[in-house]
SEFIZA-3560 file (N, C-alpha, C; in Angstrom, 3 decimals):
REM SEFIZA-3560
<numar><xx>96.535</xx><yy>-156.671</yy><zz>-30.302</zz><atom>N</atom></numar>
<numar><xx>97.478</xx><yy>-157.679</yy><zz>-30.597</zz><atom>CA</atom></numar>
<numar><xx>96.948</xx><yy>-159.036</yy><zz>-30.201</zz><atom>C</atom></numar>
<numar><xx>97.118</xx><yy>-159.991</yy><zz>-31.062</zz><atom>N</atom></numar>
<numar><xx>96.653</xx><yy>-161.351</yy><zz>-30.757</zz><atom>CA</atom></numar>
<numar><xx>97.570</xx><yy>-162.041</yy><zz>-29.685</zz><atom>C</atom></numar>
<numar><xx>96.970</xx><yy>-162.962</yy><zz>-28.991</zz><atom>N</atom></numar>
<numar><xx>97.731</xx><yy>-163.729</yy><zz>-27.999</zz><atom>CA</atom></numar>
<numar><xx>97.626</xx><yy>-165.177</yy><zz>-28.393</zz><atom>C</atom></numar>
<numar><xx>98.667</xx><yy>-165.900</yy><zz>-28.151</zz><atom>N</atom></numar>
<numar><xx>98.761</xx><yy>-167.316</yy><zz>-28.408</zz><atom>CA</atom></numar>
<numar><xx>98.839</xx><yy>-168.058</yy><zz>-27.108</zz><atom>C</atom></numar>
<numar><xx>97.873</xx><yy>-168.899</yy><zz>-26.836</zz><atom>N</atom></numar>
<numar><xx>97.856</xx><yy>-169.681</yy><zz>-25.568</zz><atom>CA</atom></numar>
<numar><xx>97.989</xx><yy>-171.159</yy><zz>-25.903</zz><atom>C</atom></numar>
<numar><xx>98.906</xx><yy>-171.827</yy><zz>-25.222</zz><atom>N</atom></numar>
<numar><xx>99.058</xx><yy>-173.280</yy><zz>-25.397</zz><atom>CA</atom></numar>
<numar><xx>98.447</xx><yy>-173.972</yy><zz>-24.176</zz><atom>C</atom></numar>
<numar><xx>97.579</xx><yy>-174.895</yy><zz>-24.419</zz><atom>N</atom></numar>
<numar><xx>96.971</xx><yy>-175.749</yy><zz>-23.361</zz><atom>CA</atom></numar>
<numar><xx>97.607</xx><yy>-177.121</yy><zz>-23.604</zz><atom>C</atom></numar>
<numar><xx>98.358</xx><yy>-177.594</yy><zz>-22.658</zz><atom>N</atom></numar>
<numar><xx>99.001</xx><yy>-178.887</yy><zz>-22.851</zz><atom>CA</atom></numar>
<numar><xx>98.802</xx><yy>-179.733</yy><zz>-21.587</zz><atom>C</atom></numar>
<numar><xx>98.843</xx><yy>-181.036</yy><zz>-21.788</zz><atom>N</atom></numar>
<numar><xx>98.666</xx><yy>-181.958</yy><zz>-20.664</zz><atom>CA</atom></numar>
<numar><xx>98.982</xx><yy>-183.357</yy><zz>-21.201</zz><atom>C</atom></numar>
<numar><xx>98.839</xx><yy>-184.292</yy><zz>-20.334</zz><atom>N</atom></numar>
<numar><xx>99.091</xx><yy>-185.714</yy><zz>-20.679</zz><atom>CA</atom></numar>
<numar><xx>97.974</xx><yy>-186.197</yy><zz>-21.579</zz><atom>C</atom></numar>
<numar><xx>98.193</xx><yy>-187.356</yy><zz>-22.161</zz><atom>N</atom></numar>
<numar><xx>97.166</xx><yy>-187.962</yy><zz>-22.981</zz><atom>CA</atom></numar>
<numar><xx>95.951</xx><yy>-188.248</yy><zz>-22.080</zz><atom>C</atom></numar>
<numar><xx>94.793</xx><yy>-188.214</yy><zz>-22.621</zz><atom>N</atom></numar>
<numar><xx>93.512</xx><yy>-188.488</yy><zz>-21.934</zz><atom>CA</atom></numar>
<numar><xx>93.196</xx><yy>-187.487</yy><zz>-20.799</zz><atom>C</atom></numar>
<numar><xx>93.687</xx><yy>-186.264</yy><zz>-20.944</zz><atom>N</atom></numar>
<numar><xx>93.404</xx><yy>-185.231</yy><zz>-19.943</zz><atom>CA</atom></numar>
<numar><xx>92.258</xx><yy>-184.315</yy><zz>-20.299</zz><atom>C</atom></numar>
<numar><xx>91.727</xx><yy>-184.493</yy><zz>-21.530</zz><atom>N</atom></numar>
<numar><xx>90.544</xx><yy>-183.684</yy><zz>-21.926</zz><atom>CA</atom></numar>
<numar><xx>90.874</xx><yy>-182.425</yy><zz>-22.715</zz><atom>C</atom></numar>
<numar><xx>92.020</xx><yy>-182.359</yy><zz>-23.381</zz><atom>N</atom></numar>
<numar><xx>92.378</xx><yy>-181.182</yy><zz>-24.144</zz><atom>CA</atom></numar>
<numar><xx>91.437</xx><yy>-180.888</yy><zz>-25.269</zz><atom>C</atom></numar>
<numar><xx>91.064</xx><yy>-181.894</yy><zz>-26.017</zz><atom>N</atom></numar>
<numar><xx>90.111</xx><yy>-181.672</yy><zz>-27.148</zz><atom>CA</atom></numar>
<numar><xx>88.761</xx><yy>-181.295</yy><zz>-26.592</zz><atom>C</atom></numar>
<numar><xx>88.337</xx><yy>-181.884</yy><zz>-25.512</zz><atom>N</atom></numar>
<numar><xx>87.055</xx><yy>-181.514</yy><zz>-24.856</zz><atom>CA</atom></numar>
<numar><xx>87.081</xx><yy>-180.057</yy><zz>-24.457</zz><atom>C</atom></numar>
<numar><xx>88.166</xx><yy>-179.605</yy><zz>-23.818</zz><atom>N</atom></numar>
<numar><xx>88.306</xx><yy>-178.182</yy><zz>-23.455</zz><atom>CA</atom></numar>
<numar><xx>88.248</xx><yy>-177.292</yy><zz>-24.669</zz><atom>C</atom></numar>
<numar><xx>88.926</xx><yy>-177.674</yy><zz>-25.734</zz><atom>N</atom></numar>
<numar><xx>88.909</xx><yy>-176.891</yy><zz>-26.977</zz><atom>CA</atom></numar>
<numar><xx>87.505</xx><yy>-176.734</yy><zz>-27.521</zz><atom>C</atom></numar>
<numar><xx>86.773</xx><yy>-177.888</yy><zz>-27.593</zz><atom>N</atom></numar>
<numar><xx>85.389</xx><yy>-177.833</yy><zz>-28.117</zz><atom>CA</atom></numar>
<numar><xx>84.455</xx><yy>-177.066</yy><zz>-27.241</zz><atom>C</atom></numar>
<numar><xx>84.658</xx><yy>-177.113</yy><zz>-25.934</zz><atom>N</atom></numar>
<numar><xx>83.862</xx><yy>-176.346</yy><zz>-24.991</zz><atom>CA</atom></numar>
<numar><xx>84.095</xx><yy>-174.877</yy><zz>-25.223</zz><atom>C</atom></numar>
<numar><xx>85.340</xx><yy>-174.472</yy><zz>-25.323</zz><atom>N</atom></numar>
<numar><xx>85.670</xx><yy>-173.074</yy><zz>-25.479</zz><atom>CA</atom></numar>
<numar><xx>85.047</xx><yy>-172.522</yy><zz>-26.788</zz><atom>C</atom></numar>
<numar><xx>85.198</xx><yy>-173.303</yy><zz>-27.870</zz><atom>N</atom></numar>
<numar><xx>84.668</xx><yy>-172.910</yy><zz>-29.173</zz><atom>CA</atom></numar>
<numar><xx>83.157</xx><yy>-172.736</yy><zz>-29.064</zz><atom>C</atom></numar>
<numar><xx>82.503</xx><yy>-173.669</yy><zz>-28.404</zz><atom>N</atom></numar>
<numar><xx>81.048</xx><yy>-173.599</yy><zz>-28.216</zz><atom>CA</atom></numar>
<numar><xx>80.681</xx><yy>-172.308</yy><zz>-27.416</zz><atom>C</atom></numar>
<numar><xx>81.387</xx><yy>-172.081</yy><zz>-26.351</zz><atom>N</atom></numar>
<numar><xx>81.061</xx><yy>-170.866</yy><zz>-25.512</zz><atom>CA</atom></numar>
<numar><xx>81.260</xx><yy>-169.579</yy><zz>-26.329</zz><atom>C</atom></numar>
<numar><xx>82.312</xx><yy>-169.520</yy><zz>-27.113</zz><atom>N</atom></numar>
<numar><xx>82.508</xx><yy>-168.297</yy><zz>-27.928</zz><atom>CA</atom></numar>
<numar><xx>81.365</xx><yy>-168.145</yy><zz>-28.919</zz><atom>C</atom></numar>
<numar><xx>80.894</xx><yy>-169.259</yy><zz>-29.563</zz><atom>N</atom></numar>
<numar><xx>79.793</xx><yy>-169.155</yy><zz>-30.486</zz><atom>CA</atom></numar>
<numar><xx>78.501</xx><yy>-168.750</yy><zz>-29.778</zz><atom>C</atom></numar>
<numar><xx>78.277</xx><yy>-169.262</yy><zz>-28.558</zz><atom>N</atom></numar>
<numar><xx>77.105</xx><yy>-168.859</yy><zz>-27.785</zz><atom>CA</atom></numar>
<numar><xx>77.111</xx><yy>-167.384</yy><zz>-27.472</zz><atom>C</atom></numar>
<numar><xx>78.260</xx><yy>-166.781</yy><zz>-27.355</zz><atom>N</atom></numar>
<numar><xx>78.380</xx><yy>-165.323</yy><zz>-27.081</zz><atom>CA</atom></numar>
<numar><xx>78.348</xx><yy>-164.522</yy><zz>-28.362</zz><atom>C</atom></numar>
<numar><xx>78.110</xx><yy>-165.199</yy><zz>-29.527</zz><atom>N</atom></numar>
<numar><xx>78.030</xx><yy>-164.486</yy><zz>-30.776</zz><atom>CA</atom></numar>
<numar><xx>79.356</xx><yy>-164.179</yy><zz>-31.415</zz><atom>C</atom></numar>
<numar><xx>80.430</xx><yy>-164.794</yy><zz>-30.983</zz><atom>N</atom></numar>
<numar><xx>81.756</xx><yy>-164.561</yy><zz>-31.502</zz><atom>CA</atom></numar>
<numar><xx>82.072</xx><yy>-165.571</yy><zz>-32.623</zz><atom>C</atom></numar>
<numar><xx>82.713</xx><yy>-165.099</yy><zz>-33.642</zz><atom>N</atom></numar>
<numar><xx>83.095</xx><yy>-165.964</yy><zz>-34.752</zz><atom>CA</atom></numar>
<numar><xx>84.332</xx><yy>-166.827</yy><zz>-34.285</zz><atom>C</atom></numar>
<numar><xx>84.249</xx><yy>-168.127</yy><zz>-34.549</zz><atom>N</atom></numar>
<numar><xx>85.290</xx><yy>-169.054</yy><zz>-34.173</zz><atom>CA</atom></numar>
<numar><xx>85.678</xx><yy>-169.922</yy><zz>-35.373</zz><atom>C</atom></numar>
<numar><xx>86.939</xx><yy>-170.140</yy><zz>-35.596</zz><atom>N</atom></numar>
<numar><xx>87.421</xx><yy>-170.984</yy><zz>-36.680</zz><atom>CA</atom></numar>
<numar><xx>88.170</xx><yy>-172.135</yy><zz>-36.057</zz><atom>C</atom></numar>
<numar><xx>87.700</xx><yy>-173.337</yy><zz>-36.335</zz><atom>N</atom></numar>
<numar><xx>88.411</xx><yy>-174.563</yy><zz>-35.844</zz><atom>CA</atom></numar>
<numar><xx>89.274</xx><yy>-175.048</yy><zz>-37.001</zz><atom>C</atom></numar>
<numar><xx>90.526</xx><yy>-175.416</yy><zz>-36.638</zz><atom>N</atom></numar>
<numar><xx>91.498</xx><yy>-175.935</yy><zz>-37.615</zz><atom>CA</atom></numar>
<numar><xx>92.018</xx><yy>-177.282</yy><zz>-37.132</zz><atom>C</atom></numar>
<numar><xx>92.269</xx><yy>-178.109</yy><zz>-38.119</zz><atom>N</atom></numar>
<numar><xx>92.976</xx><yy>-179.373</yy><zz>-37.859</zz><atom>CA</atom></numar>
<numar><xx>93.802</xx><yy>-179.762</yy><zz>-39.071</zz><atom>C</atom></numar>
<numar><xx>94.867</xx><yy>-180.416</yy><zz>-38.896</zz><atom>N</atom></numar>
<numar><xx>95.816</xx><yy>-180.802</yy><zz>-39.941</zz><atom>CA</atom></numar>
<numar><xx>95.284</xx><yy>-181.984</yy><zz>-40.749</zz><atom>C</atom></numar>
<numar><xx>95.573</xx><yy>-181.961</yy><zz>-42.043</zz><atom>N</atom></numar>
<numar><xx>95.130</xx><yy>-183.051</yy><zz>-42.918</zz><atom>CA</atom></numar>
<numar><xx>95.862</xx><yy>-184.381</yy><zz>-42.613</zz><atom>C</atom></numar>
<numar><xx>96.952</xx><yy>-184.308</yy><zz>-41.918</zz><atom>N</atom></numar>
<numar><xx>97.665</xx><yy>-185.544</yy><zz>-41.593</zz><atom>CA</atom></numar>
<numar><xx>97.260</xx><yy>-186.110</yy><zz>-40.251</zz><atom>C</atom></numar>
<numar><xx>96.408</xx><yy>-185.419</yy><zz>-39.543</zz><atom>N</atom></numar>
<numar><xx>95.878</xx><yy>-186.001</yy><zz>-38.266</zz><atom>CA</atom></numar>
<numar><xx>94.846</xx><yy>-186.972</yy><zz>-38.527</zz><atom>C</atom></numar>
<numar><xx>95.215</xx><yy>-188.286</yy><zz>-38.407</zz><atom>N</atom></numar>
<numar><xx>94.308</xx><yy>-189.370</yy><zz>-38.770</zz><atom>CA</atom></numar>
<numar><xx>93.726</xx><yy>-190.118</yy><zz>-37.592</zz><atom>C</atom></numar>
<numar><xx>93.669</xx><yy>-189.427</yy><zz>-36.420</zz><atom>N</atom></numar>
<numar><xx>93.109</xx><yy>-190.054</yy><zz>-35.208</zz><atom>CA</atom></numar>
<numar><xx>91.641</xx><yy>-190.347</yy><zz>-35.320</zz><atom>C</atom></numar>
<numar><xx>90.914</xx><yy>-189.465</yy><zz>-36.066</zz><atom>N</atom></numar>
<numar><xx>89.494</xx><yy>-189.581</yy><zz>-36.236</zz><atom>CA</atom></numar>
<numar><xx>89.181</xx><yy>-189.183</yy><zz>-37.693</zz><atom>C</atom></numar>
<numar><xx>87.932</xx><yy>-188.983</yy><zz>-37.946</zz><atom>N</atom></numar>
<numar><xx>87.491</xx><yy>-188.580</yy><zz>-39.326</zz><atom>CA</atom></numar>
<numar><xx>88.262</xx><yy>-187.288</yy><zz>-39.720</zz><atom>C</atom></numar>
<numar><xx>88.780</xx><yy>-187.319</yy><zz>-40.947</zz><atom>N</atom></numar>
<numar><xx>89.484</xx><yy>-186.132</yy><zz>-41.445</zz><atom>CA</atom></numar>
<numar><xx>88.568</xx><yy>-184.922</yy><zz>-41.486</zz><atom>C</atom></numar>
<numar><xx>89.029</xx><yy>-183.809</yy><zz>-40.995</zz><atom>N</atom></numar>
<numar><xx>88.244</xx><yy>-182.556</yy><zz>-41.001</zz><atom>CA</atom></numar>
<numar><xx>87.346</xx><yy>-182.405</yy><zz>-39.816</zz><atom>C</atom></numar>
<numar><xx>87.589</xx><yy>-183.194</yy><zz>-38.768</zz><atom>N</atom></numar>
<numar><xx>86.754</xx><yy>-183.120</yy><zz>-37.554</zz><atom>CA</atom></numar>
<numar><xx>87.651</xx><yy>-183.133</yy><zz>-36.376</zz><atom>C</atom></numar>
<numar><xx>87.278</xx><yy>-182.394</yy><zz>-35.346</zz><atom>N</atom></numar>
<numar><xx>87.906</xx><yy>-182.477</yy><zz>-34.028</zz><atom>CA</atom></numar>
<numar><xx>86.944</xx><yy>-183.264</yy><zz>-33.148</zz><atom>C</atom></numar>
<numar><xx>87.450</xx><yy>-184.319</yy><zz>-32.567</zz><atom>N</atom></numar>
<numar><xx>86.605</xx><yy>-185.252</yy><zz>-31.809</zz><atom>CA</atom></numar>
<numar><xx>87.190</xx><yy>-185.489</yy><zz>-30.403</zz><atom>C</atom></numar>
<numar><xx>86.324</xx><yy>-185.534</yy><zz>-29.454</zz><atom>N</atom></numar>
<numar><xx>86.720</xx><yy>-185.877</yy><zz>-28.075</zz><atom>CA</atom></numar>
<numar><xx>86.295</xx><yy>-187.287</yy><zz>-27.750</zz><atom>C</atom></numar>
<numar><xx>87.054</xx><yy>-187.889</yy><zz>-26.845</zz><atom>N</atom></numar>
<numar><xx>86.721</xx><yy>-189.255</yy><zz>-26.459</zz><atom>CA</atom></numar>
<numar><xx>85.321</xx><yy>-189.391</yy><zz>-25.837</zz><atom>C</atom></numar>
<numar><xx>84.770</xx><yy>-188.304</yy><zz>-25.304</zz><atom>N</atom></numar>
<numar><xx>83.437</xx><yy>-188.400</yy><zz>-24.679</zz><atom>CA</atom></numar>
<numar><xx>82.330</xx><yy>-188.286</yy><zz>-25.733</zz><atom>C</atom></numar>
<numar><xx>82.722</xx><yy>-188.191</yy><zz>-26.980</zz><atom>N</atom></numar>
<numar><xx>81.707</xx><yy>-188.239</yy><zz>-28.052</zz><atom>CA</atom></numar>
<numar><xx>81.289</xx><yy>-186.921</yy><zz>-28.685</zz><atom>C</atom></numar>
<numar><xx>81.828</xx><yy>-185.830</yy><zz>-28.261</zz><atom>N</atom></numar>
<numar><xx>81.490</xx><yy>-184.575</yy><zz>-28.910</zz><atom>CA</atom></numar>
<numar><xx>82.466</xx><yy>-184.334</yy><zz>-30.040</zz><atom>C</atom></numar>
<numar><xx>81.965</xx><yy>-183.666</yy><zz>-31.078</zz><atom>N</atom></numar>
<numar><xx>82.884</xx><yy>-183.357</yy><zz>-32.226</zz><atom>CA</atom></numar>
<numar><xx>82.380</xx><yy>-182.176</yy><zz>-32.978</zz><atom>C</atom></numar>
<numar><xx>83.214</xx><yy>-181.608</yy><zz>-33.796</zz><atom>N</atom></numar>
<numar><xx>82.840</xx><yy>-180.434</yy><zz>-34.564</zz><atom>CA</atom></numar>
<numar><xx>83.676</xx><yy>-180.436</yy><zz>-35.850</zz><atom>C</atom></numar>
<numar><xx>83.069</xx><yy>-179.993</yy><zz>-36.921</zz><atom>N</atom></numar>
<numar><xx>83.791</xx><yy>-179.849</yy><zz>-38.221</zz><atom>CA</atom></numar>
<numar><xx>84.899</xx><yy>-178.831</yy><zz>-38.039</zz><atom>C</atom></numar>
<numar><xx>86.011</xx><yy>-179.033</yy><zz>-38.750</zz><atom>N</atom></numar>
<numar><xx>87.124</xx><yy>-178.132</yy><zz>-38.668</zz><atom>CA</atom></numar>
<numar><xx>87.729</xx><yy>-177.914</yy><zz>-40.080</zz><atom>C</atom></numar>
<numar><xx>88.334</xx><yy>-176.753</yy><zz>-40.316</zz><atom>N</atom></numar>
<numar><xx>89.018</xx><yy>-176.517</yy><zz>-41.573</zz><atom>CA</atom></numar>
<numar><xx>90.280</xx><yy>-177.317</yy><zz>-41.619</zz><atom>C</atom></numar>
<numar><xx>90.539</xx><yy>-177.941</yy><zz>-42.738</zz><atom>N</atom></numar>
<numar><xx>91.812</xx><yy>-178.729</yy><zz>-42.911</zz><atom>CA</atom></numar>
<numar><xx>92.870</xx><yy>-177.835</yy><zz>-43.492</zz><atom>C</atom></numar>
<numar><xx>94.108</xx><yy>-178.098</yy><zz>-43.032</zz><atom>N</atom></numar>
<numar><xx>95.267</xx><yy>-177.491</yy><zz>-43.691</zz><atom>CA</atom></numar>
<numar><xx>96.369</xx><yy>-178.464</yy><zz>-43.716</zz><atom>C</atom></numar>
<numar><xx>97.334</xx><yy>-178.238</yy><zz>-44.611</zz><atom>N</atom></numar>
<numar><xx>98.473</xx><yy>-179.173</yy><zz>-44.743</zz><atom>CA</atom></numar>
<numar><xx>99.774</xx><yy>-178.408</yy><zz>-44.341</zz><atom>C</atom></numar>
<numar><xx>100.854</xx><yy>-179.124</yy><zz>-44.330</zz><atom>N</atom></numar>
<numar><xx>102.138</xx><yy>-178.505</yy><zz>-43.979</zz><atom>CA</atom></numar>
<numar><xx>102.518</xx><yy>-177.355</yy><zz>-44.894</zz><atom>C</atom></numar>
<numar><xx>102.085</xx><yy>-177.414</yy><zz>-46.148</zz><atom>N</atom></numar>
<numar><xx>102.405</xx><yy>-176.369</yy><zz>-47.094</zz><atom>CA</atom></numar>
<numar><xx>101.387</xx><yy>-175.247</yy><zz>-47.166</zz><atom>C</atom></numar>
<numar><xx>100.371</xx><yy>-175.296</yy><zz>-46.337</zz><atom>N</atom></numar>
<numar><xx>99.290</xx><yy>-174.266</yy><zz>-46.324</zz><atom>CA</atom></numar>
<numar><xx>99.838</xx><yy>-172.946</yy><zz>-45.784</zz><atom>C</atom></numar>
<numar><xx>99.330</xx><yy>-171.848</yy><zz>-46.319</zz><atom>N</atom></numar>
<numar><xx>99.573</xx><yy>-170.529</yy><zz>-45.859</zz><atom>CA</atom></numar>
<numar><xx>98.481</xx><yy>-170.242</yy><zz>-44.783</zz><atom>C</atom></numar>
<numar><xx>98.815</xx><yy>-170.510</yy><zz>-43.542</zz><atom>N</atom></numar>
<numar><xx>97.829</xx><yy>-170.340</yy><zz>-42.482</zz><atom>CA</atom></numar>
<numar><xx>97.313</xx><yy>-168.932</yy><zz>-42.303</zz><atom>C</atom></numar>
<numar><xx>98.199</xx><yy>-167.970</yy><zz>-42.485</zz><atom>N</atom></numar>
<numar><xx>97.747</xx><yy>-166.602</yy><zz>-42.354</zz><atom>CA</atom></numar>
<numar><xx>96.714</xx><yy>-166.253</yy><zz>-43.385</zz><atom>C</atom></numar>
<numar><xx>96.899</xx><yy>-166.636</yy><zz>-44.625</zz><atom>N</atom></numar>
<numar><xx>95.959</xx><yy>-166.426</yy><zz>-45.700</zz><atom>CA</atom></numar>
<numar><xx>94.631</xx><yy>-167.151</yy><zz>-45.398</zz><atom>C</atom></numar>
<numar><xx>94.751</xx><yy>-168.415</yy><zz>-44.964</zz><atom>N</atom></numar>
<numar><xx>93.523</xx><yy>-169.219</yy><zz>-44.667</zz><atom>CA</atom></numar>
<numar><xx>92.752</xx><yy>-168.522</yy><zz>-43.594</zz><atom>C</atom></numar>
<numar><xx>93.390</xx><yy>-168.076</yy><zz>-42.530</zz><atom>N</atom></numar>
<numar><xx>92.730</xx><yy>-167.461</yy><zz>-41.402</zz><atom>CA</atom></numar>
<numar><xx>92.081</xx><yy>-166.125</yy><zz>-41.870</zz><atom>C</atom></numar>
<numar><xx>92.792</xx><yy>-165.330</yy><zz>-42.616</zz><atom>N</atom></numar>
<numar><xx>92.246</xx><yy>-164.039</yy><zz>-43.070</zz><atom>CA</atom></numar>
<numar><xx>91.043</xx><yy>-164.287</yy><zz>-43.993</zz><atom>C</atom></numar>
<numar><xx>91.086</xx><yy>-165.325</yy><zz>-44.835</zz><atom>N</atom></numar>
<numar><xx>90.007</xx><yy>-165.599</yy><zz>-45.759</zz><atom>CA</atom></numar>
<numar><xx>88.754</xx><yy>-166.044</yy><zz>-45.009</zz><atom>C</atom></numar>
<numar><xx>88.960</xx><yy>-166.913</yy><zz>-43.994</zz><atom>N</atom></numar>
<numar><xx>87.827</xx><yy>-167.563</yy><zz>-43.303</zz><atom>CA</atom></numar>
<numar><xx>87.263</xx><yy>-166.718</yy><zz>-42.169</zz><atom>C</atom></numar>
<numar><xx>88.016</xx><yy>-165.768</yy><zz>-41.685</zz><atom>N</atom></numar>
<numar><xx>87.518</xx><yy>-164.999</yy><zz>-40.556</zz><atom>CA</atom></numar>
<numar><xx>87.654</xx><yy>-163.524</yy><zz>-40.796</zz><atom>C</atom></numar>
<numar><xx>86.620</xx><yy>-162.833</yy><zz>-40.453</zz><atom>N</atom></numar>
<numar><xx>86.694</xx><yy>-161.344</yy><zz>-40.531</zz><atom>CA</atom></numar>
<numar><xx>86.810</xx><yy>-160.745</yy><zz>-39.118</zz><atom>C</atom></numar>
<numar><xx>86.065</xx><yy>-161.307</yy><zz>-38.209</zz><atom>N</atom></numar>
<numar><xx>85.990</xx><yy>-160.725</yy><zz>-36.833</zz><atom>CA</atom></numar>
<numar><xx>86.218</xx><yy>-161.804</yy><zz>-35.803</zz><atom>C</atom></numar>
<numar><xx>87.056</xx><yy>-162.779</yy><zz>-36.103</zz><atom>N</atom></numar>
<numar><xx>87.298</xx><yy>-163.871</yy><zz>-35.153</zz><atom>CA</atom></numar>
<numar><xx>87.900</xx><yy>-163.377</yy><zz>-33.877</zz><atom>C</atom></numar>
<numar><xx>87.427</xx><yy>-163.863</yy><zz>-32.769</zz><atom>N</atom></numar>
<numar><xx>87.965</xx><yy>-163.554</yy><zz>-31.464</zz><atom>CA</atom></numar>
<numar><xx>88.834</xx><yy>-164.699</yy><zz>-30.919</zz><atom>C</atom></numar>
<numar><xx>88.669</xx><yy>-165.866</yy><zz>-31.552</zz><atom>N</atom></numar>
<numar><xx>89.335</xx><yy>-167.052</yy><zz>-31.055</zz><atom>CA</atom></numar>
<numar><xx>89.679</xx><yy>-167.972</yy><zz>-32.202</zz><atom>C</atom></numar>
<numar><xx>90.846</xx><yy>-168.579</yy><zz>-32.158</zz><atom>N</atom></numar>
<numar><xx>91.226</xx><yy>-169.567</yy><zz>-33.159</zz><atom>CA</atom></numar>
<numar><xx>91.654</xx><yy>-170.838</yy><zz>-32.484</zz><atom>C</atom></numar>
<numar><xx>90.727</xx><yy>-171.701</yy><zz>-32.104</zz><atom>N</atom></numar>
<numar><xx>91.119</xx><yy>-173.011</yy><zz>-31.507</zz><atom>CA</atom></numar>
<numar><xx>91.633</xx><yy>-173.957</yy><zz>-32.602</zz><atom>C</atom></numar>
<numar><xx>92.582</xx><yy>-174.802</yy><zz>-32.245</zz><atom>N</atom></numar>
<numar><xx>93.070</xx><yy>-175.789</yy><zz>-33.164</zz><atom>CA</atom></numar>
<numar><xx>93.392</xx><yy>-177.029</yy><zz>-32.354</zz><atom>C</atom></numar>
<numar><xx>93.337</xx><yy>-178.170</yy><zz>-33.014</zz><atom>N</atom></numar>
<numar><xx>93.456</xx><yy>-179.429</yy><zz>-32.320</zz><atom>CA</atom></numar>
<numar><xx>94.939</xx><yy>-179.838</yy><zz>-32.171</zz><atom>C</atom></numar>
<numar><xx>95.162</xx><yy>-180.807</yy><zz>-31.303</zz><atom>N</atom></numar>
<numar><xx>96.436</xx><yy>-181.233</yy><zz>-30.792</zz><atom>CA</atom></numar>
<numar><xx>97.575</xx><yy>-181.399</yy><zz>-31.769</zz><atom>C</atom></numar>
<numar><xx>97.453</xx><yy>-182.246</yy><zz>-32.723</zz><atom>N</atom></numar>
<numar><xx>98.609</xx><yy>-182.510</yy><zz>-33.609</zz><atom>CA</atom></numar>
<numar><xx>98.660</xx><yy>-181.492</yy><zz>-34.774</zz><atom>C</atom></numar>
<numar><xx>97.856</xx><yy>-180.498</yy><zz>-34.706</zz><atom>N</atom></numar>
<numar><xx>97.728</xx><yy>-179.617</yy><zz>-35.867</zz><atom>CA</atom></numar>
<numar><xx>98.916</xx><yy>-178.713</yy><zz>-36.207</zz><atom>C</atom></numar>
<numar><xx>99.702</xx><yy>-178.326</yy><zz>-35.267</zz><atom>N</atom></numar>
<numar><xx>100.866</xx><yy>-177.496</yy><zz>-35.587</zz><atom>CA</atom></numar>
<numar><xx>102.063</xx><yy>-178.372</yy><zz>-35.626</zz><atom>C</atom></numar>
<numar><xx>102.358</xx><yy>-179.041</yy><zz>-36.734</zz><atom>N</atom></numar>
<numar><xx>103.510</xx><yy>-179.904</yy><zz>-36.866</zz><atom>CA</atom></numar>
<numar><xx>104.786</xx><yy>-179.122</yy><zz>-36.566</zz><atom>C</atom></numar>
<numar><xx>105.525</xx><yy>-179.638</yy><zz>-35.599</zz><atom>N</atom></numar>
<numar><xx>106.835</xx><yy>-179.019</yy><zz>-35.320</zz><atom>CA</atom></numar>
<numar><xx>106.731</xx><yy>-177.895</yy><zz>-34.299</zz><atom>C</atom></numar>
<numar><xx>105.547</xx><yy>-177.326</yy><zz>-34.161</zz><atom>N</atom></numar>
<numar><xx>105.397</xx><yy>-176.205</yy><zz>-33.192</zz><atom>CA</atom></numar>
<numar><xx>105.018</xx><yy>-176.713</yy><zz>-31.827</zz><atom>C</atom></numar>
<numar><xx>103.865</xx><yy>-177.295</yy><zz>-31.769</zz><atom>N</atom></numar>
<numar><xx>103.348</xx><yy>-177.811</yy><zz>-30.503</zz><atom>CA</atom></numar>
<numar><xx>102.574</xx><yy>-179.074</yy><zz>-30.745</zz><atom>C</atom></numar>
<numar><xx>103.263</xx><yy>-180.167</yy><zz>-30.810</zz><atom>N</atom></numar>
<numar><xx>102.683</xx><yy>-181.365</yy><zz>-31.257</zz><atom>CA</atom></numar>
<numar><xx>101.722</xx><yy>-182.037</yy><zz>-30.240</zz><atom>C</atom></numar>
<numar><xx>101.682</xx><yy>-181.571</yy><zz>-28.980</zz><atom>N</atom></numar>
<numar><xx>100.779</xx><yy>-182.190</yy><zz>-28.009</zz><atom>CA</atom></numar>
<numar><xx>100.008</xx><yy>-181.167</yy><zz>-27.225</zz><atom>C</atom></numar>
<numar><xx>99.612</xx><yy>-180.079</yy><zz>-27.896</zz><atom>N</atom></numar>
<numar><xx>98.836</xx><yy>-179.107</yy><zz>-27.110</zz><atom>CA</atom></numar>
<numar><xx>97.689</xx><yy>-178.541</yy><zz>-28.013</zz><atom>C</atom></numar>
<numar><xx>96.696</xx><yy>-178.040</yy><zz>-27.328</zz><atom>N</atom></numar>
<numar><xx>95.631</xx><yy>-177.392</yy><zz>-28.024</zz><atom>CA</atom></numar>
<numar><xx>95.894</xx><yy>-175.851</yy><zz>-27.842</zz><atom>C</atom></numar>
<numar><xx>95.577</xx><yy>-175.123</yy><zz>-28.870</zz><atom>N</atom></numar>
<numar><xx>96.001</xx><yy>-173.706</yy><zz>-28.914</zz><atom>CA</atom></numar>
<numar><xx>94.760</xx><yy>-172.828</yy><zz>-29.172</zz><atom>C</atom></numar>
<numar><xx>94.746</xx><yy>-171.671</yy><zz>-28.554</zz><atom>N</atom></numar>
<numar><xx>93.765</xx><yy>-170.662</yy><zz>-28.799</zz><atom>CA</atom></numar>
<numar><xx>94.493</xx><yy>-169.369</yy><zz>-29.083</zz><atom>C</atom></numar>
<numar><xx>94.131</xx><yy>-168.748</yy><zz>-30.165</zz><atom>N</atom></numar>
<numar><xx>94.677</xx><yy>-167.387</yy><zz>-30.453</zz><atom>CA</atom></numar>
<numar><xx>93.513</xx><yy>-166.448</yy><zz>-30.174</zz><atom>C</atom></numar>
<numar><xx>93.743</xx><yy>-165.486</yy><zz>-29.296</zz><atom>N</atom></numar>
<numar><xx>92.665</xx><yy>-164.555</yy><zz>-28.929</zz><atom>CA</atom></numar>
<numar><xx>93.090</xx><yy>-163.170</yy><zz>-29.285</zz><atom>C</atom></numar>
//
């Protein structure tokens, strides 16, 4: 059974940095990771998760009308983690980074 973890904190607390570090560590261990970000998140370049300290990674875009389950099933076969960036779940968790394990 998958688990949903919310990592939340104040602005400038390093949530995106933590997300990118975790995704990197999973990849280093040979685990498939899918990064997601919303198409309406215009804080940085569209389709990228970026930290203030300068690290960034490409991410899959989705919109409010997207079928996330289908997108995840299509993009991942053996994913162990699904990190997503802060504003990505509109209405669900607008200020947290999430990992599904």
